[in-house]
C-alpha positions, 0 to 999 in steps of 0.5 A, a space after each residue: 323419849 318413847 314410852 316403854 311397856 314393862 314387857 318390852 323394857 330395854 335390856 339392863 332396866 332395873 325392876 322393882 324387887 320389893 315394895 315397902 311402906 315406912 312407919 310413924 316414929 318419934 325421934 329427937 326431942 319428940 319429933 313425929 317422923 315417917 321412917 323409911 329405914 330402918 324398919 322391920 321391913 327394911 333394915 338398910 340398903 348399903 351404904 344407906 342406913 337411915 331415911 326419915 321424912 319430916 312432913 307436917 303443918 302441925 307445929 306440935 309434930 316438929 317444934 321440939 326439934 333435934 337438940 345436941 346429939 352425937 354421931 360417928 362413922 356416918 354422913 348425915 344429909 338433911 334436905 329441906 323442901 319447905 320450912 326452915 331449920 337452924 343447925 349448929 355443931 361442936 366444930 363451930 359450924 352454924 347456919 339456917 336451911 331453907 327450901 331447896 338447901 342441903 346440909 351434908 355433914 360428915 361425922 367421921 371420928 365424931 361430932 355433936 350437932 343439933 337441928 332445930 326449927 326456925 319457925 313457929 308455924 307453917 309446913 315443914 317438909 324435908 328428909 334426913 339420910 344416913 350414909 355409912 362411911 367405909 372402914 377406911 373413912 370411919 375416923 376421918 376428921 368431921 366436915 360440914 357442907 352447906 349446899 345452897 339451893 342456888 348451887 344445885 343444878 336443876 334440869 328442866 326437861 319435857 314435863 320433868 324437873 330434876 334437882 341434882 344433889 349428888 351424882 350426875 344427871 344430863 351432864 349436870 353434877 351435884 355439888 356434894 363432895 362425897 366419901 361414898 360414891 352416891 346419887 341423890 336426885 329429887 325428880 318431879 314428873 308432870 303430865 305422864 312424863 318420863 325419866 331415865 338415868 343410867 347408873 353404875 350397875 354396881 350401885 345399890 338403888 332405891 326410890 321413895 315416892 313423895 308425891 302422887 304416883 310413879 310407875 317403874 316398869 311393871 310396878 306403880 308406887 304411890 306416895 309413901 312407898 319405897 321401891 328397892 331396885 334390882 340389878 341393872 344400870 338403867 332406871 326408868 320412871 313414868 309419872 301417873 297423872 298430872 303431878 308426881 315425884 320421887 327421890 332416887 338414891 344409888 350408892 356403891 355398897 361398902 360390903 363390910 360388917 356393920 355394928 349400929 347403935 343409936 347415932 353411931 354406925 361402925 364395923 364392930 361391936 368393940 368400935 361401937 362400944 368405944 364410940 359410946 364410951 368416948 361420948 360419955 367421957 366427952 372425947 368423941 368430938 375432940 
């Protein structure tokens, strides 16, 4: 692969339209998080409506975990890089996630679940992503997918390693069963190597740099920065330095009205009120 200057980028290459930083928040029972969205700067990137990074070696930041709580109208995707978490939900699913594992939970019409650390010390590092289901799928039956790290294709290139959680890269397809067509890749770049991927031009796309520094054409992003990608069908990145990495997200937008409140993402205020009422009455997850 040949290095490409920003002023001679191939036709169709996606440029960075906006660079933002997240903010520190506390969620769950007192877990310290780095919230990438929603924030004052970035409300959503349809169909993505939340992205949190939990990354700490201080047990006080994560030991409280996320006790049992409801969801409706979305899929929640938890990706672990370091440490371990346990999961259980109101449909009887339970298990433990370790490094490289993914929990892809379709809340659909309603579910209760909890995620708690399965460790008392050490580093915990992972992400939670919310995908909003389209109107026709908001009330589908709940579904749980545990994606073991061994199931996920890892593509080793010249100076790169790409883990395919959802979507396709280098003819390898991620194991997630999707309601919303989406791409979720963890890209590692070494020694100034390059990454290139052709995506559906109708997808909304963004990147989050979790390690080092990465150049996307005429913008270089550092750890903790998010880049919203503009129009085009080609995502190109170059590592800056010996080691860098980023998450790439792309999804077909629902292009629908959104009513969001707490753990629910619906299409109308009436549907949102009904979700809260069903939760209060104990029928949301039945």
